C-alpha positions, -999 to 999 in steps of 0.1 A, spaced: -75 -63 333 -50 -35 332 -26 -56 312 -52 -64 286 -61 -27 283 -98 -32 281 -113 -4 261 -149 -8 273 -162 7 305 -184 -23 310 -172 -54 329 -155 -78 306 -179 -106 317 -209 -85 309 -196 -79 274 -189 -116 268 -223 -126 281 -240 -100 260 -223 -114 229 -233 -149 238 -269 -137 241 -266 -119 208 -255 -150 189 -279 -175 206 -308 -151 201 -299 -149 164 -298 -187 163 -332 -191 180 -348 -170 153 -340 -199 129 -363 -229 128 -334 -252 135 -329 -238 171 -362 -221 178 -375 -248 202 -342 -258 217 -327 -249 250 -296 -260 268 -311 -277 298 -305 -315 301 -281 -316 273 -254 -331 295 -277 -348 321 -260 -379 336 -225 -368 331 -222 -354 366 -233 -386 382 -209 -407 363 -181 -383 371 -190 -388 408 -188 -426 405 -225 -435 400 -234 -463 376 -248 -455 342 -282 -470 336 -281 -498 310 -312 -488 291 -308 -451 296 -307 -428 266 -272 -417 256 -268 -383 272 -247 -372 242 -275 -377 218 -288 -343 222 -253 -329 221 -250 -343 186 -282 -326 177 -273 -292 192 -236 -289 196 -235 -251 190 -259 -243 218 -241 -267 241 -208 -249 234 -222 -216 246 -237 -232 277 -203 -246 285 -187 -212 280 -211 -196 304 -202 -222 330 -165 -217 324 -168 -179 327 -183 -183 362 -151 -198 373 -128 -169 361 -125 -136 379 -98 -118 360 -99 -113 322 -62 -121 321 -70 -156 333 -95 -163 306 -84 -191 282 -86 -173 249 -92 -206 230 -121 -216 252 -136 -181 249 -135 -179 211 -143 -216 204 -181 -214 205 -181 -184 182 -157 -199 158 -178 -231 156 -207 -210 145 -186 -193 119 -173 -227 105 -207 -244 106 -226 -247 73 -259 -250 92 -261 -214 102 -275 -185 82 -257 -154 71 -271 -132 100 -260 -158 126 -225 -161 111 -223 -123 108 -233 -119 145 -206 -144 156 -180 -126 134 -190 -92 150 -186 -107 185 -151 -120 177 -141 -87 162 -154 -69 193 -133 -92 216 -102 -82 196 -110 -45 195 -119 -42 232 -88 -62 243 -107 -90 259 -85 -114 240 -49 -102 245 -13 -114 244 -14 -123 281 -43 -147 279 -36 -184 282 -35 -201 248 -37 -168 230 -15 -180 201 -36 -211 196 -68 -190 198 -56 -166 172 -46 -193 148 -80 -210 154 -97 -177 146 -78 -175 114 -87 -210 104 -124 -205 112 -127 -171 94 -110 -184 63 -133 -215 63 -165 -196 70 -196 -213 58 -233 -204 61 -266 -209 43 -270 -186 13 -298 -161 10 -298 -130 -12 -265 -117 -27 -265 -84 -8 -269 -101 26 -243 -128 18 -217 -102 7 -224 -83 39 -213 -113 59 -183 -118 37 -174 -81 43 -177 -87 80 -154 -117 77 -128 -95 60 -131 -71 88 -124 -99 113 -93 -110 94 -81 -74 94 -88 -70 131 -70 -102 139 -39 -94 119 -36 -57 128 -43 -61 165 -16 -67 191 -25 -104 190 -17 -105 153 20 -108 159 15 -143 174 -2 -157 143 17 -185 126 31 -184 90 4 -208 79 -24 -188 94 -11 -156 78 -9 -173 44 -44 -185 47 -57 -151 56 -39 -134 28 -50 -161 4 -86 -154 14 -82 -117 8 -66 -123 -26 -93 -147 -36 -120 -122 -30 -100 -95 -48 -99 -117 -79 -134 -130 -79 -152 -110 -107 -185 -126 -97 -185 -106 -65 -197 -70 -65 -173 -42 -73 -179 -29 -37 -169 -61 -21 -138 -66 -43 -127 -30 -36 -133 -36 2 -113 -68 0 -85 -49 -17 -87 -22 11 -85 -49 37 -56 -65 20 -37 -32 20 -43 -28 57 -31 -63 64 -1 -60 42 8 -28 60 8 -46 93 27 -76 79 55 -56 63 58 -33 94 68 -65 112 100 -68 91 114 -39 112 112 -60 143 128 -91 128 165 -93 136 176 -121 114 166 -141 83 147 -173 93 160 -204 77 133 -224 60 130 -255 39 107 -264 10 96 -298 23 90 -311 58 121 -329 71 135 -336 105 166 -313 106 168 -310 143 174 -273 140 148 -252 158 155 -222 135 145 -242 105 109 -244 97 89 -257 68 81 -229 43 44 -222 37 34 -222 1 10 -200 -18 2 -209 -54 -1 -184 -82 -36 -180 -98 -49 -209 -118 -75 -210 -146 -100 -228 -124 -126 -206 -108 -118 -219 -72 -151 -204 -61 -153 -184 -29 -190 -189 -28 -197 -226 -29 -234 -231 -33 -249 -264 -21 -285 -264 -33 -311 -292 -33 -332 -298 -64 -359 -273 -67 -372 -251 -95 -362 -219 -78 -328 -231 -69 -322 -243 -104 -322 -207 -116 -296 -198 -89 -275 -227 -99 -274 -217 -136 -265 -181 -127 -238 -192 -103 -224 -216 -129 -223 -190 -155 -206 -166 -132 -180 -191 -121 -170 -200 -156 -163 -163 -163 -144 -157 -131 -106 -153 -132 -82 -174 -113 -74 -168 -77 -44 -174 -55 -47 -203 -32 -26 -220 -6 -12 -253 -20 -11 -270 14 -2 -268 50 23 -289 69 -3 -313 82 -18 -323 50 -13 -328 12 -23 -301 -13 -57 -306 -30 -54 -315 -66 -79 -293 -84 -98 -305 -115 -100 -285 -147 -127 -259 -151 -150 -281 -171 -148 -310 -145 -146 -292 -112 -179 -296 -93 -195 -263 -85 -225 -275 -67 -223 -301 -39 -255 -318 -28 -260 -319 10 -288 -333 32 -299 -298 42 -327 -277 29 -308 -245 21 -279 -235 0 -246 -230 19 -220 -204 12 -185 -217 21 -155 -194 22 -125 -218 21 -95 -227 2 -96 -255 -23 -79 -278 2 -99 -301 24 -116 -285 54 -100 -309 78 -65 -300 65 -60 -276 94 -26 -268 107 -40 -267 142 -56 -302 141 -30 -328 149 -51 -359 159 -87 -370 160 -87 -378 197 -112 -357 216 -104 -341 250 -127 -331 278 -129 -294 287 -131 -280 322 -168 -286 324 -166 -322 313 -178 -318 277 -160 -328 246 -140 -303 226 -152 -296 191 -132 -298 159 -117 -264 162 -99 -272 195 -90 -308 190 -56 -314 203 -46 -279 193 -21 -276 221 7 -294 205 42 -280 198 46 -243 205 35 -221 175 61 -198 160 50 -162 153 49 -155 116 80 -140 100 100 -141 68 86 -174 54 50 -161 53 61 -127 41 82 -143 13 53 -164 1 30 -134 1 55 -114 -18 62 -143 -43 24 -147 -51 19 -110 -55 49 -107 -78 38 -137 -99 5 -119 -106 26 -93 -125 40 -116 -151 30 -100 -184 35 -132 -203 10 -151 -181 -22 -144 -201 -44 -159 -174 -37 -128 -153 -58 -99 -163 -48 -63 -161 -73 -58 -132 -55 -84 -112 -21 -68 -120 -34 -34 -109 -47 -49 -77 -13 -66 -70 6 -34 -78 -16 -15 -54 -8 -39 -26 29 -41 -35 32 -4 -35 20 -2 1 43 -31 10 73 -12 -2 62 21 12 60 5 46 89 -20 45 110 -14 14 142 -8 32 136 -37 56 130 -60 26 165 -53 14 179 -67 47 166 -102 40 181 -123 13 150 -144 9 130 -113 1 157 -94 -17 163 -121 -42 126 -119 -54 128 -82 -59 162 -81 -77 151 -106 -103 115 -114 -111 99 -83 -95 120 -58 -114 119 -78 -146 81 -79 -146 78 -42 -136 101 -31 -165 81 -52 -190 49 -37 -177 64 -2 -180 63 -6 -218 25 -9 -218 4 19 -232 -26 11 -209 -28 42 -188 -41 28 -155 -17 -1 -155 12 21 -165 4 47 -139 5 22 -110 35 4 -125 56 36 -126 45 45 -91 56 11 -78 89 14 -96 96 48 -80 87 34 -46 110 4 -50 139 25 -61 134 50 -33 135 23 -7 158 -4 -22 182 15 -44 213 2 -27 203 -34 -38 192 -24 -73 222 -6 -89 220 -20 -124 182 -23 -124 181 14 -116 204 22 -144 185 1 -169 152 17 -160 165 53 -162 180 46 -196 147 31 -207 129 63 -196 154 85 -213 153 66 -246 116 62 -248 110 99 -240 138 109 -263 122 92 -293 88 103 -282 98 140 -282 120 137 -313 153 144 -296 177 117 -288 198 125 -257 230 108 -268 232 128 -299 225 161 -282 253 186 -283 259 221 -269 279 244 -291 301 271 -276 312 299 -299 346 315 -299 332 343 -279 318 320 -252 282 321 -264 263 289 -257 237 274 -280 220 240 -282 222 219 -313 194 194 -318 206 164 -338 189 143 -364 172 113 -348 188 81 -358 174 47 -349 199 22 -336 200 -11 -353 213 -44 -341 238 -49 -369 272 -40 -354 257 -14 -331 274 -8 -298 258 13 -272 286 34 -258 265 45 -229 276 14 -209 268 -22 -204 231 -19 -194 207 -39 -216 184 -20 -239 148 -27 -230 139 -20 -267 166 -44 -280 169 -25 -312 134 -32 -326 122 -2 -345 86 -9 -337 94 -4 -301 103 32 -309 68 40 -320 54 73 -311 37 71 -277 7 91 -267 11 124 -249 -5 110 -218 19 81 -217 48 103 -224 38 126 -195 35 97 -172 70 85 -180 83 120 -175 65 123 -142 81 91 -131 116 104 -141 109 135 -121 97 115 -91 130 95 -91 149 128 -94 134 142 -63 158 122 -41 180 148 -26 213 131 -37 200 119 -70 224 135 -95 254 130 -73 244 93 -68 242 88 -105 275 104 -112 293 84 -85 277 51 -92 275 51 -130 295 78 -147 326 69 -127 321 31 -131 337 17 -163 311 -10 -165 281 14 -165 269 42 -187 273 80 -183 239 82 -168 242 116 -150 256 132 -181 230 117 -204 202 126 -181 212 163 -180 216 163 -218 182 148 -222 166 173 -198 184 202 -214 174 191 -249 137 187 -239 135 219 -218 121 236 -249 95 225 -274 103 213 -309 98 243 -332 83 220 -358 57 204 -336 31 215 -311 29 197 -277 -1 196 -254 19 181 -226 40 199 -200 71 177 -205 93 206 -214 83 224 -182 91 192 -162 125 189 -178 134 225 -171 121 223 -135 142 192 -129 173 208 -142 167 238 -119 161 214 -90 196 199 -95 211 233 -95 191 244 -64 204 215 -45 240 224 -53 233 259 -42 218 247 -10 249 227 -2 270 258 -8 250 277 17 259 252 44 293 263 56 319 235 53 294 210 39 312 207 5 345 201 22 332 174 44 345 139 36 325 108 42 341 75 52 338 49 25 334 73 -4 361 74 -31 380 107 -34 371 129 -63 405 126 -79 403 88 -81 368 90 -95 380 114 -122 408 89 -130 382 61 -133 361 83 -156 391 90 -178 399 53 -179 363 45 -188 365 70 -217 396 52 -230 379 18 -227 349 31 -246 371 46 -273 391 14 -275 360 -7 -277 347 14 -306 380 9 -324 379 -28 -317 345 -31 -332 359 -14 -364 392 -33 -364 403 -56 -335 439 -50 -344 435 -12 -342 415 -14 -310 440 -36 -292 469 -14 -303 451 16 -289 444 -1 -256 480 -12 -253 491 23 -260 470 39 -233 478 13 -207 444 -5 -205 460 -38 -217 492 -43 -198 518 -71 -200 524 -92 -170 558 -98 -153 567 -121 -182 559 -95 -208 527 -114 -219 497 -93 -225 473 -122 -232 459 -125 -197 452 -88 -196 436 -89 -231 414 -119 -221 402 -101 -190 394 -70 -211 374 -90 -237 355 -109 -209 346 -79 -189 338 -52 -215 302 -51 -224 305 -26 -252 323 -50 -276 304 -62 -306 296 -99 -298 299 -110 -335 333 -94 -340 345 -108 -307 334 -143 -316 352 -141 -350 383 -128 -334 385 -155 -308 378 -182 -334 409 -174 -354 436 -200 -353 463 -175 -344 443 -165 -313 441 -200 -298 462 -190 -268 439 -160 -262 409 -183 -265 422 -206 -239 429 -177 -215 394 -163 -223 378 -196 -213 398 -196 -180 380 -164 -171 349 -185 -163 342 -205 -132 334 -240 -144 340 -261 -113 309 -279 -102 288 -264 -129 268 -287 -153 283 -287 -188 252 -272 -204 252 -243 -180 289 -238 -184 285 -237 -222 255 -214 -219 275 -189 -199 303 -190 -225 281 -187 -256 262 -158 -241 293 -136 -240 300 -137 -277 284 -148 -309 295 -182 -322 314 -178 -355 297 -191 -386 325 -214 -400 325 -250 -388 362 -249 -382 359 -219 -359 330 -235 -341 350 -267 -335 379 -246 -323 357 -228 -298 340 -260 -285 372 -280 -283 389 -252 -263 358 -250 -240 357 -287 -235 394 -288 -227 391 -261 -200 359 -275 -187 373 -310 -183 402 -297 -162 376 -287 -136 350 -315 -140 359 -351 -144 331 -370 -126 307 -377 -155 331 -371 -184 359 -397 -190 383 -377 -212 386 -344 -230 374 -360 -263 342 -370 -247 338 -334 -234 344 -321 -269 317 -343 -285 293 -336 -257 297 -298 -260 292 -299 -298 261 -321 -293 247 -295 -269 251 -268 -296 234 -290 -322 206 -299 -297 200 -263 -290 196 -256 -328 174 -287 -332 150 -278 -304 146 -241 -311 151 -235 -348 116 -229 -362 126 -243 -396 131 -278 -381 98 -297 -380 108 -330 -365 127 -324 -333 151 -348 -317 137 -368 -288 156 -378 -257 161 -413 -270 175 -399 -302 198 -377 -283 210 -405 -261 214 -427 -292 237 -402 -309 260 -402 -278 264 -439 -274 299 -450 -267 313 -415 -268 324 -414 -231 356 -434 -236 337 -462 -254 310 -461 -227 277 -443 -224 269 -412 -204 245 -419 -176 209 -416 -186 201 -391 -158 231 -369 -169 219 -367 -205 183 -363 -195 192 -333 -174 211 -318 -203 182 -325 -228 155 -311 -206 175 -280 -197 181 -272 -234 146 -281 -244 130 -257 -219 156 -230 -219 172 -220 -252 208 -210 -252 204 -175 -266 233 -162 -287 240 -125 -284 221 -103 -308 203 -134 -321 169 -128 -307 147 -98 -299 116 -93 -280 110 -116 -250 140 -139 -256 163 -110 -263 152 -93 -231 156 -125 -210 191 -128 -224 199 -92 -216 184 -96 -181 206 -126 -174 236 -105 -184 225 -78 -161 221 -102 -131 256 -116 -139 271 -81 -139 253 -71 -107 273 -96 -88 305 -77 -96 291 -42 -97 285 -39 -60 259 -20 -41 245 14 -50 262 40 -28 242 70 -15 265 101 -15 252 125 10 280 149 4 288 180 -17 324 170 -24 316 160 -60 294 190 -69 322 208 -86 330 179 -108 294 173 -117 287 210 -124 318 212 -145 306 183 -165 270 194 -170 270 232 -170 270 237 -208 237 218 -212 222 235 -182 231 270 -192 220 263 -228 186 252 -215 183 282 -192 192 306 -220 167 290 -244 140 291 -217 147 328 -211 146 337 -248 113 318 -255 94 324 -223 59 335 -227 51 343 -190 68 358 -160 69 325 -141 92 309 -167 113 341 -168 117 340 -131 128 304 -132 154 312 -159 166 343 -139 170 322 -108 188 296 -129 213 322 -141 219 335 -106 224 300 -92 248 289 -120 268 321 -116 270 315 -78 282 279 -84 307 288 -110 320 315 -87 321 293 -57 339 265 -76 363 289 -93 351 279 -128 359 313 -145 351 300 -180 317 290 -169 310 324 -153 323 341 -185 299 321 -206 270 330 -184 278 367 -186 284 365 -224 250 348 -229 232 374 -209 251 402 -227 240 388 -260 204 387 -248 204 423 -239 208 434 -275 232 462 -263 262 446 -281 248 457 -315 254 492 -324 223 512 -334 239 543 -350 221 574 -362 214 572 -399 208 609 -401 235 635 -402 216 654 -375 221 647 -338 196 626 -319 167 647 -307 165 657 -271 133 659 -251 125 673 -217 107 650 -193 99 662 -158 127 688 -160 153 663 -172 167 662 -208 169 628 -225 184 619 -258 161 598 -280 185 575 -298 177 544 -319 195 522 -294 175 536 -265 142 531 -284 151 495 -294 163 486 -259 133 502 -243 110 480 -264 129 448 -255 114 436 -222 136 405 -220 167 424 -231 161 448 -201 157 418 -177 189 402 -191 208 435 -185 196 438 -149 204 401 -142 238 404 -159 250 435 -140 236 420 -107 257 389 -113 288 408 -122 284 431 -92 281 402 -68 307 379 -84 330 402 -102 361 384 -90 350 354 -112 348 374 -144 376 371 -170 370 373 -207 334 384 -201 347 419 -192 350 426 -229 312 422 -234 305 443 -203 326 471 -216 311 469 -251 277 474 -235 290 503 -215 304 519 -246 271 517 -265 252 531 -235 277 559 -233 276 570 -269 238 569 -267 237 591 -236 223 564 -214 250 562 -187 244 580 -154 261 614 -153 282 604 -123 301 579 -145 310 607 -170 329 629 -145 367 633 -150 394 651 -130 412 680 -145 444 698 -133 430 731 -145 392 730 -143 388 704 -115 360 680 -122 343 681 -157 322 658 -179 334 638 -209 321 655 -240 304 634 -266 316 659 -293 350 675 -297 356 710 -285 361 723 -320 330 713 -340 335 701 -375 329 726 -403 294 728 -416 286 712 -448 295 730 -480 268 753 -491 249 745 -522 262 761 -554 248 795 -558 249 793 -595 223 766 -598 197 768 -624 162 781 -618 148 746 -623 170 731 -595 160 760 -572 124 754 -578 128 716 -574 145 722 -540 118 745 -530 89 724 -541 100 690 -531 88 677 -497 113 678 -469 106 642 -463 121 631 -496 156 619 -493 167 647 -470 193 635 -445 192 668 -427 156 662 -417 146 642 -387 110 641 -375 102 647 -339 101 616 -317 67 600 -311 53 594 -276 60 557 -280 96 564 -287 99 587 -258 83 561 -235 107 534 -248 136 557 -241 124 563 -206 121 525 -201 157 522 -213 168 549 -189 150 532 -160 166 499 -168 200 514 -168 193 529 -134 181 494 -122 214 480 -134 232 501 -107 263 506 -128 276 533 -105 278 507 -77 296 482 -99 323 506 -110 326 522 -76 333 488 -61 359 481 -88 376 514 -84 377 510 -46 396 477 -48 367 453 -49 385 431 -74 414 408 -69 446 411 -90 436 385 -116 401 398 -125 415 433 -123 441 424 -149 414 408 -170 394 441 -168 425 461 -179 430 438 -208 393 442 -218 397 480 -216 427 478 -240 405 458 -264 374 479 -263 389 514 -257 405 518 -291 421 499 -320 458 507 -320 462 492 -355 436 516 -369 455 545 -354 489 534 -366 476 528 -402 456 560 -404 469 586 -429 447 614 -414 436 624 -379 413 598 -363 379 612 -354 372 619 -318 359 588 -299 345 597 -265 345 561 -255 383 561 -256 383 589 -231 357 571 -210 377 539 -206 409 559 -202 394 578 -173 380 546 -158 414 529 -160 432 558 -145 407 561 -117 408 524 -110 446 521 -110 451 553 -89 427 541 -62 443 507 -60 477 517 -49 484 484 -33 480 467 -67 496 495 -88 527 476 -97 506 449 -112 483 473 -130 508 499 -141 518 480 -173 482 478 -185 476 515 -179 508 527 -195 504 505 -225 469 520 -231 481 556 -227 513 551 -246 493 537 -275 475 571 -276 505 594 -269 529 577 -293 505 585 -321 494 618 -307 495 636 -340 468 613 -354 446 616 -324 420 641 -314 434 669 -292 409 661 -265 419 624 -264 456 633 -262 449 659 -235 431 634 -213 459 608 -219 485 634 -207 464 642 -176 459 605 -169 496 597 -172 506 626 -149 480 615 -124 494 581 -123 529 595 -119 518 616 -90 502 585 -73 535 565 -75 558 594 -69 566 583 -34 573 547 -45 610 543 -49 605 513 -71 585 534 -96 611 561 -102 623 547 -135 587 544 -147 580 580 -139 611 591 -158 600 570 -188 566 588 -188 582 622 -186 605 614 -215 575 605 -236 559 640 -228 592 657 -235 595 641 -270 560 653 -281 559 671 -315 556 709 -311 521 709 -323 510 683 -297 530 701 -270 512 734 -279 478 717 -278 482 701 -243 506 726 -228 483 740 -202 472 706 -188 507 692 -190 524 720 -171 497 720 -144 503 683 -139 541 686 -139 538 714 -113 518 691 -91 542 663 -96 572 685 -87 556 694 -54 555 658 -43 579 653 -14 601 626 -27 639 624 -26 639 605 -59 621 634 -76 649 658 -67 677 641 -85 694 656 -114 679 634 -141 643 643 -130 651 680 -127 667 680 -161 637 663 -178 613 688 -161 634 717 -174 635 703 -209 597 700 -209 592 736 -197 616 749 -224 597 729 -251 564 742 -239 577 777 -239 591 775 -274 558 760 -287 537 789 -275 
C-alpha cells in the first residue's frame, strides 16, 4: 500500500466497499432497481463449472443477468475484492469497470451517474488506483472512454449540469493524477475534445462553460508539462499502415469546429405533452449553438459523417420512459480504441465481461506524447483563424486563454519538437498577428498577452515573426500618436545642445515605396484605411504589450544583434528607441488621456538602467560568450547593410546608378573571370528592399538576358512542380507589362526549369508553353473582370499536342489546374488585405529559412555600440521630460536618467556624449544667460541672519526657477563625479561660474587669491580706483527745469533710483544661494586643483578658461583701456592655482597658462591695473613652482624678459608685487637661476623699476 501512497486513513477495502454501497444505494432509489438484489443472478454456473449437467428445461441463469447487469457487476467486484489482500495487487480494470458501466449506461439517472463519477474520482485522489496496479493503463483508458461517453436520464437542467461538472472533474483528476501519464494519445484527444465541446456549447450555462474552460486549463497544464519529460520527437503517420517500426504510431485526429451543433446533451424523449415542450426548447437551443471541436475518428473505426444542421437528428426515440443525456463524441459509441473484438471473456468469478472490458488487453498501450499534444495544439490554433466566420470571438477568447497557459507551461519545450514548432511558426503566429489588428478590447487584450508569452518562450524559433510584430506595434502606435518613428530626428546644435524634431506624418503608399527598415512584411500593406486612428484604450493595450516584450533583460541587445546588424532585417533597435523617444512626451497640439508617454519614457529608462547594472558588475562587459560575433564584425555588417540600403534606394530610382554605386562600394564584386553578373544576380535575389516592379522591368530588358538566366539559377527547381517553381519566381518580382518581356521571362524560366526537370516535360519548348499557360490560367481564374472561367477540360484542350506533339498526362495538368484555382499566384504589390498579407507571410517564411535562429545575447559586450547609436534620442527624451515635468516623480526619473547616461558615457569613454549631457543641463539652469543690472546703481545688499547678500536680477530669476536649480545641482554632481570625461562642456561650466561670480553668488572660499605682499586676499568686483562720479547737472539751469526736477516723482525715468528689494526677491535670492551651496562648487574645483583630472580633460579645462576668461581680440582692437573684468582675474587665479598644484603635469599645462597670461601682459597698457597686477603675480608664482626644473629654465627666462620689457607706466603700477615676486624667485635654490643671463635680467628689471618710481 505504501507504493500506492494511499491518502486515506481507512483501509482501502473499506473505502471501495463504501463506494459500492453508495452507488448501489443510489440505484435502489430508482424504480428500475428498487426490488432487485444480487442473489441468484448466477445460480447454476458453479455446478456447471464443477462438471454437473445443466438441466434441459431449466431457465437460463443469465436471463436475470441481462435484466440487471449493473448490479451483477458490483456483486462480482465484491467477490473479487475478497480474494485480494494488498491494494497493489488489485486489478485496476476490474475495480473501475462496474463504476464505468454505470457512467456509460443510459438507463441511470443523473444522481446515480454522479455518484459513480464521485467514486472514480475518489479512487484516483486517494491513490487506490495507482501506476503499480495491474492493468492500470487499460483502466485509465477505459475511464477516459467511459467519462467522455457518459449517458444518463435527463431531469432538470441544474441537476444535469451538476453531473456534467462532476464528469469534468473526473477527467481533470484522471489527467492530472500520477496515472494520467499512462493515458494513450487517443484517450487524451477524447478527453480534450469533450472539454472543448462543453466550452463551446452556448446552450449550457455560463457557469458550466467557465468551469469547463477552467478544467481545460488545468488539463492543458498537465499535458504541456509532460513535454519536459519527452526526450525525442515521436514519429507518426496520418493513416494506419503497417510500417514495422515500433516508434511510428498512427496520429490521432481532432477536427476543427463545424457548423453543426454536435450536441453534448442528446435528449431522447418519448412522445408526451410535457416532453414536447422540452424538445422544442432543446431544438431551438441546438440550432443557435456554435460549432464544437470533435475527434474525427480513432484507429479502430471510421469517422462519423455528420449531417448538415437541418438534417441532423436531435432527438432519438428509445424504448425507455425517460429522456437520456448522452455526453459523447459524434462518432459511434462502439468505436472505442480499447474494444478490439466482440468476443466476451470470463472474469475471475466466472461472469462475462461487459462492453467496457471486452478484449481490452491487446497490444501494449503507449503513453500519450507529441501526437496528442500536436493535435490539441492544431485544433486550438484552428479556432483562432480570423477568416473562419463560424468561429465566434468567444471561442477565440477561450482558445487564447488555453493556449496562453500552454505556452506559459511548456513554450520552451514546444520549440524542441519540429511537429509542434512548425504549427507555431506558421499558422499560429499568422492568426495571432491578424487578430492583433482587431479593435475588440477583450479579444485584443488576450491576443497580445499570448503573443508576449509566445515570444518570451519561443523567441529563438521566431526571429522574423518577432521582427514583424514589433514593427507592427511601432507603426500602429506611431500613427496613432501622430509621430512616425522612422521620420523622427534628433537635432544637435553646434554647441552640443540636443533637441527633438518631430516630423510631418507621411503615409506610405504602395507605388514605388520601399521600406528601408528591412525585409519584414508590413502588416498594413500600405492601405491608408489601416492607419485609421485607434482608440486610446487600444493604443494603450498595444503599448503595454510593447513594454511587456521589452521587459526581457537582454531585449535591446538582442534586437541590435539579431536585426540591426543583419543586412536582411530592419534597424529594429534603433527605430524602437526613436519611437520611444519621440513618444516620451505628449503632442503639444493634442491632449491624451492615456499614459503612453509615461510608458515610453519608463521603457527608455529601463534600457539605460540595465546597461548601468551591467557596468556595476565588474568584468561583465568584458566577458566574451562563445558563439557570439565580435563587436567589430557586427559593426562591419551594419556598415555593409547601410550601403546595401543606400544602393537599393538608388536602384529603385535608377538601376544603372544603383548598380554603379554597389560596384563602387564592393557590394557587387566580379568573380575570378572578371564577371560581376553572378554577384549582381545574387544581390537582386536576396535584397528585399528593391522595388519589385522596377526589378521586373530591369530583368525583362533584352540586354539583361544573361543576368536573367543567372537570376533564375538562384532558385532550386529540382523536384519542384512547375507551377510551384513559377510561383516562387513570380513572387520575387513583378512581371513586366509588355508581352515581349513576359515571353522573355517565361522562356528563360522554362529553359532553366527544364534543365532540372525532364520527367513530365519532353523539351524546353513544351516547358515554355506550359509556363505561359500557367500565367494565363492564373489570370483567368482570379481576375474579377472575367465572368466565364476556364474549366479543366478547356485547359487540357488548350495544351493538346504541346508536349513534343503529345499530350501532358491528365493527372499532371489536373494538379496544376487545381493548385492555381485554389491558390492564386500573387504578384508583388498586386494585392492588399488578406491576399497581400498571405503573400508577405510566404516571403517571411522563405526568408526565415536563411535568417537563422534568434540569438539571446546575455552579455554587455555590445552595450557601448548600442548606447553610442541611441544616446541622442535617449538624452533628448530625458531633457524634454525634465523640462515639461509636472511632478516630482517625473523629475526624479529624468534626473536618474541624466545620471545614468553620464555614467555610461564616462564608462564607455564617449566624451562627446558626456559633453552633450552637461551642455543640456547647463542650458536648463538658465545661468548661461546674463541678467545684468539695468540701473546705474549697484545691486542692493540685504542682511539675513548676520550675513550680507546681493539681490541681483540673476539671483532673483534663478531662485524662482525650481527646475533650473535642480538642473544645476545635477550638472555639478555629474561633473564632480565624472570630470575626466568632460571636454568641450567645460566652456558652459565656466560661463555659469562667471555669471555666478559677477552676481556675488560664488562661495567666498573660491574668491581667495594669493599675494606676495598682502598674503591671501579676495578678488574685488570693482577696481581699486572707482570711476569718477557722473558730471553734476548744470548749475545754470532755468528755474523751470529746477522746479521740474524737484516736482517730478523719483520713479519717473530716473536710472539712479532703485527700490528696495521685496520679500519675495530676497527669498528667491536665498533660494539661489542655497542652490549654489548644494552644487558644492568648492569640492569640484578643489578636486581639480589637487590633480583630480587627467591630462586630456585638464587641457580641455585650460582651453575653456582661455575662451571664457577674456576675449584677446577685443583687447587688441581696443583704442582705450578695457574696463576691469573681475572674471578675468577669477579664471586667471583658478588657472594659476591648478597648474601650480599639478607639478607633475606642469609641462603639459604650462603652454595654456602662459598663453593666457601673455595675452594680458602683452597688452598691459590697455588692461586694468588690477588685472595686470594679478597676471604678474600669477606668472611669477608659476616661475617659482618650476624654478627647480632644469627643463623649464628657458621658459622662466622668457617670462622675465616679458616683465623687463613692460612700459614704464605698467612697471610703475605693478612694481611692488613684481619685485616681491622676483625676490622670492631669486631665493629659490637652483643652479640654473644663478647663471649670468638670469642675474642680468633680474638686474635689468630692478633698474627699470627704480627708474619708474
